[in-house]
C-alpha positions as CSV (number, residue, x, y, z in Angstrom):
1,M,-18.6,-10.5,87.4
2,D,-21.9,-8.8,87.2
3,S,-20.9,-5.5,88.8
4,V,-18.5,-3.6,91.0
5,L,-21.0,-4.1,93.8
6,D,-20.4,-7.9,93.7
7,A,-16.7,-7.3,94.2
8,L,-17.3,-5.0,97.1
9,Q,-19.5,-7.6,98.7
10,V,-16.6,-10.1,98.5
11,V,-14.4,-7.6,100.3
12,A,-17.1,-6.9,102.9
13,V,-18.1,-10.4,103.9
14,G,-14.9,-12.4,103.0
15,E,-16.6,-14.9,100.8
16,T,-19.6,-15.1,98.5
17,E,-20.9,-16.6,95.3
18,V,-20.6,-14.4,92.3
19,G,-21.7,-15.5,88.8
20,G,-21.8,-19.1,90.0
21,C,-18.2,-19.1,91.2
22,L,-17.2,-19.1,94.9
23,V,-14.8,-16.3,95.6
24,G,-13.2,-15.4,98.9
25,F,-10.1,-14.1,100.6
26,Y,-8.4,-17.6,100.5
27,N,-9.6,-18.8,97.2
28,A,-6.1,-19.5,95.8
29,V,-4.4,-21.1,98.8
30,G,-2.4,-24.1,97.7
31,E,-2.9,-23.4,94.0
32,N,-0.1,-23.3,91.4
33,P,-0.2,-19.9,89.7
34,F,0.1,-21.4,86.3
35,T,-2.8,-23.9,86.6
36,M,-5.6,-21.9,88.2
37,V,-8.2,-21.0,85.6
38,V,-11.0,-18.4,86.1
39,P,-13.9,-18.9,83.6
40,Y,-16.2,-16.1,82.4
41,K,-19.2,-17.3,80.5
42,T,-21.1,-15.0,78.1
43,W,-22.6,-14.9,74.6
44,A,-22.4,-12.9,71.4
45,S,-25.5,-10.7,71.5
46,I,-26.9,-8.9,68.5
47,D,-25.7,-5.5,69.7
48,E,-22.1,-6.9,70.2
49,S,-22.0,-8.4,66.7
50,D,-21.2,-6.8,63.4
51,F,-22.7,-7.0,59.9
52,N,-20.5,-10.0,59.1
53,G,-22.6,-12.0,61.6
54,H,-20.0,-12.5,64.3
55,L,-18.7,-11.0,67.5
56,S,-17.4,-7.5,66.7
57,N,-13.7,-6.7,67.2
58,S,-14.6,-3.9,69.6
59,S,-16.7,-6.3,71.7
60,Y,-13.6,-8.5,72.6
61,A,-12.2,-5.6,74.6
62,K,-15.5,-4.8,76.3
63,T,-16.1,-8.4,77.4
64,L,-12.4,-8.9,78.4
65,D,-12.8,-6.1,81.0
66,G,-15.4,-8.2,82.8
67,A,-13.4,-11.3,82.5
68,R,-10.2,-9.6,83.9
69,F,-12.2,-8.1,86.7
70,K,-13.6,-11.5,87.7
71,A,-10.1,-13.0,87.5
72,A,-8.6,-10.3,89.7
73,V,-11.2,-10.9,92.4
74,N,-10.7,-14.6,92.3
75,L,-6.9,-14.6,92.0
76,F,-5.9,-11.6,94.2
77,P,-8.6,-10.9,96.8
78,M,-6.2,-10.0,99.6
79,Y,-4.4,-7.5,97.4
80,L,-7.7,-5.8,96.5
81,R,-8.7,-5.7,100.1
82,S,-5.5,-3.9,101.0
83,G,-6.4,-1.0,98.7
84,G,-4.3,-2.0,95.7
85,W,-5.3,-1.4,92.2
86,I,-4.3,-2.9,88.8
87,A,-3.0,-0.9,85.9
88,L,-3.4,-2.2,82.4
89,A,-0.4,-1.4,80.2
90,A,-1.2,-3.3,77.0
91,T,-3.5,-5.9,75.4
92,H,-2.4,-8.1,72.6
93,Y,-5.1,-10.0,70.5
94,H,-4.6,-13.0,68.2
95,F,-7.8,-13.8,66.3
96,I,-7.9,-17.4,65.2
97,R,-11.5,-17.9,64.2
98,E,-14.8,-16.0,64.4
99,I,-17.4,-16.3,67.2
100,P,-20.8,-16.5,65.5
101,M,-23.6,-14.1,66.5
102,L,-25.8,-15.5,69.3
103,A,-23.2,-18.2,70.1
104,S,-22.2,-18.9,73.7
105,Y,-18.6,-18.7,74.5
106,E,-16.2,-18.6,77.5
107,I,-13.2,-16.6,78.4
108,R,-10.7,-18.6,80.5
109,S,-8.1,-16.5,82.2
110,T,-4.8,-17.8,83.6
111,I,-1.5,-16.3,84.8
112,A,1.1,-16.7,82.0
113,A,4.3,-15.1,83.3
114,W,5.7,-12.2,85.3
115,D,8.9,-10.3,86.0
116,Q,9.8,-7.8,88.7
117,K,7.1,-5.3,87.5
118,W,4.8,-6.8,84.9
119,L,2.4,-9.7,85.1
120,Y,1.0,-11.2,81.9
121,V,-2.6,-12.7,82.0
122,M,-3.5,-15.1,79.2
123,S,-7.2,-15.1,78.3
124,R,-8.6,-17.7,75.8
125,Y,-11.9,-17.2,74.1
126,V,-13.2,-20.8,73.7
127,R,-16.4,-22.5,72.5
128,K,-17.4,-26.1,73.2
129,S,-18.7,-28.2,70.3
130,D,-22.4,-28.4,69.9
131,G,-22.2,-31.9,68.4
132,K,-23.8,-30.7,65.1
133,K,-22.4,-31.7,61.8
134,K,-21.3,-28.8,59.7
135,H,-23.1,-28.5,56.3
136,I,-20.6,-28.1,53.4
137,R,-22.1,-25.9,50.7
138,K,-21.5,-26.7,47.1
139,P,-19.7,-24.0,45.0
140,R,-22.1,-21.6,43.3
141,T,-22.4,-21.4,39.5
142,P,-20.7,-18.2,38.3
143,L,-23.1,-15.5,37.1
144,P,-23.3,-15.1,33.3
145,G,-20.8,-12.7,32.0
146,G,-19.1,-12.4,35.4
147,D,-15.6,-13.3,36.5
148,G,-16.8,-16.0,38.9
149,Q,-16.3,-13.9,42.0
150,I,-19.3,-13.6,44.3
151,M,-18.8,-11.1,47.1
152,A,-20.3,-11.9,50.5
153,L,-20.8,-9.8,53.7
154,R,-19.3,-12.6,55.9
155,T,-15.5,-12.8,56.2
156,P,-13.9,-15.7,54.4
157,G,-13.2,-19.0,56.1
158,D,-9.9,-20.0,57.7
159,E,-8.7,-21.4,54.4
160,M,-9.1,-18.0,52.6
161,I,-7.6,-15.7,55.2
162,S,-4.3,-14.2,54.3
163,S,-1.9,-13.2,57.1
164,S,-0.2,-10.6,55.0
165,A,-1.3,-7.3,53.6
166,T,-0.9,-8.5,50.0
167,P,-3.8,-10.1,48.0
168,L,-4.2,-13.8,48.2
169,P,-2.0,-15.5,45.6
170,T,-3.3,-17.8,42.9
171,I,-3.5,-21.3,44.4
172,Q,-1.2,-23.7,42.5
173,P,-2.0,-27.4,42.1
174,Q,-0.4,-29.6,44.7
175,T,1.1,-33.0,44.5
176,A,-0.3,-35.8,46.8
177,S,2.7,-35.5,49.1
178,E,2.3,-31.7,49.4
179,T,-1.4,-32.1,50.2
180,E,-0.6,-34.7,52.9
181,S,2.0,-32.4,54.5
182,A,-0.3,-29.5,54.4
183,L,-3.1,-31.5,56.1
184,K,-0.7,-32.7,58.8
185,A,0.3,-29.1,59.5
186,V,-3.3,-28.0,59.7
187,A,-4.1,-30.9,62.0
188,A,-1.2,-30.1,64.3
189,G,-2.4,-26.4,64.4
190,L,-5.9,-27.4,65.4
191,A,-4.6,-29.7,68.1
192,V,-2.8,-26.8,69.7
193,R,-5.9,-24.7,69.6
194,E,-8.0,-27.2,71.7
195,E,-8.4,-27.1,75.4
196,P,-8.1,-30.2,77.6
197,D,-11.9,-30.6,77.7
198,G,-12.1,-30.4,73.9
199,A,-13.2,-26.8,73.7
200,V,-11.9,-25.0,70.6
201,V,-9.8,-21.8,71.1
202,H,-11.1,-18.9,69.0
203,T,-9.0,-16.1,70.2
204,V,-5.9,-15.7,72.5
205,V,-5.3,-12.5,74.4
206,V,-2.4,-11.4,76.5
207,S,-2.9,-8.6,79.0
208,Q,0.1,-6.8,80.5
209,V,-0.6,-5.4,84.0
210,C,1.2,-4.1,87.0
211,Y,0.1,-3.7,90.6
212,K,0.1,-0.4,92.5
213,I,-0.4,0.8,96.1
214,G,-0.8,4.4,95.4
215,R,2.0,5.2,93.0
216,I,4.2,2.4,94.4
217,T,4.7,-0.7,92.2
218,V,4.3,-4.1,94.0
219,P,6.3,-7.1,92.7
220,P,4.0,-9.7,91.2
221,A,5.7,-12.5,93.2
222,L,4.7,-10.9,96.4
223,I,1.1,-10.5,95.2
224,L,0.9,-14.2,94.3
225,A,2.3,-15.4,97.7
226,T,0.1,-13.2,99.8
227,N,-2.9,-14.6,98.0
228,G,-1.8,-18.2,98.8
229,F,-0.2,-19.4,95.5
230,T,2.6,-21.9,95.8
231,G,4.7,-24.2,93.7
232,A,4.6,-27.0,96.3
233,E,2.3,-29.9,95.4
234,G,-0.3,-31.6,97.6
235,H,-1.6,-28.5,99.3
236,S,-5.0,-26.8,99.5
237,R,-7.1,-24.5,101.6
238,A,-7.7,-27.3,104.0
239,S,-4.0,-28.3,104.1
240,P,-2.0,-25.1,103.4
241,H,1.7,-25.0,102.6
242,P,4.1,-23.9,105.4
243,Q,4.7,-20.4,104.1
244,W,1.0,-19.6,104.4
245,A,1.4,-19.4,108.2
246,A,3.9,-16.5,107.7
247,A,1.4,-14.8,105.4
248,K,-1.4,-15.0,107.9
249,K,0.7,-13.4,110.6
250,I,0.6,-10.3,108.4
251,M,-2.9,-10.5,107.0
252,S,-5.1,-12.3,109.5
253,R,-6.3,-10.6,112.7
254,P,-6.5,-13.9,114.7
255,D,-2.9,-14.5,113.8
256,G,-1.7,-11.1,114.8
257,G,-2.0,-9.5,111.4
258,S,-4.2,-6.7,109.9
259,P,-5.0,-5.1,106.6
260,R,-2.8,-2.2,107.6
261,K,0.2,-4.5,108.1
262,L,-0.4,-6.1,104.7
263,K,-0.6,-2.7,103.0
264,E,2.7,-1.7,104.7
265,L,4.4,-4.8,103.3
266,L,3.0,-4.3,99.8
267,A,3.8,-0.6,99.8
268,G,7.6,-1.1,100.3
269,G,8.0,-3.0,103.5
270,W,9.2,-6.1,101.5
271,R,12.4,-4.2,100.6
272,E,13.5,-4.3,104.2
273,A,13.2,-8.1,104.6
274,P,16.5,-10.0,104.3
275,E,16.7,-12.6,101.5
276,S,16.5,-15.5,104.0
277,E,13.2,-14.1,105.4
278,R,11.4,-13.5,102.1
279,W,8.8,-16.3,102.6
280,W,7.0,-15.2,99.4
281,D,9.9,-16.4,97.3
282,Q,10.1,-19.7,99.2
283,A,6.3,-20.2,98.8
284,L,6.6,-20.1,95.0
285,G,9.6,-22.3,94.8
286,E,12.1,-23.5,92.2
287,N,9.6,-25.3,89.9
288,V,7.4,-22.2,89.5
289,E,10.5,-20.0,89.0
290,A,11.7,-22.3,86.2
291,Q,8.4,-22.2,84.4
292,R,8.1,-18.4,84.9
293,V,11.4,-17.9,83.1
294,R,10.4,-20.2,80.3
295,N,7.0,-18.5,79.8
296,L,8.4,-15.0,80.1
297,A,10.9,-15.7,77.3
298,L,7.9,-16.6,75.0
299,I,5.6,-13.7,76.0
300,E,7.9,-10.8,76.7
301,G,8.6,-10.4,73.0
302,L,5.1,-8.9,72.7
303,R,6.0,-6.0,74.9
304,F,9.4,-5.5,73.3
305,G,7.9,-5.5,69.8
306,M,5.4,-2.9,70.6
307,E,7.9,-0.7,72.4
308,N,10.2,-0.9,69.3
309,A,7.2,0.0,67.1
310,R,7.0,3.4,68.8
311,S,10.1,4.5,67.0
312,V,8.9,3.5,63.6
């Protein structure tokens, strides 16, 4: 997303092209909330890099703001149109490998999980292979009278990074079987870090957000359904799922709806609806609910851990 003005243009005209991506009020109709990906392409400029020659830690947060904003406009346009705003409660970073200075990269944002209040957005910083073979440098000859240690400004490679606060231990010789096991473990780890298109994941970020109309918190499930997400397969904008008709009766003027009715629903009107008439729950369905529970069990620990850290 280039600027706030682009987002305002989307709200004003209903649909436009922003940053090469078509966005509009009904962009997510028929989409599964766990499979829709919003890409954000950028590059590691010199002023965003540090003296180690890679993207600075502080630049990850700066760039993520733009990626999250673009994701919000694409995923939740009807919610933004109603006057809602998104509060960021926490951001958790897991740095896997560096992004070199001047390198192009992409942030791919998806919905990971949600509960009655919080929604977790997963953002992956990825790079596609440039097809070039990596040059393996030979070990340098130790300086005369030195201890063999040559300090460099760049951070050590993956094989030299310690995950603990203690110094790196002395590497002991390995047997052939131990080496083979270690290589298999590394290969398995690299496989997990690849995207379906072969792009390599460099960093994984989880953002914890909630949705507000004024000071009132809106359940994420309602946000998803009013923007067209569904767990039913075989539907699209051209062939919407049955519950979308109920949504349009609230949001679309030709169907008897209005932005005011949508805002009233989001701001607490949903509480008055009987369980049998909560079309937003029916729209998401059992399959989405089952995956939501599984994903939440994996991700929610991030929030619990940081909340517990407050008392340390």
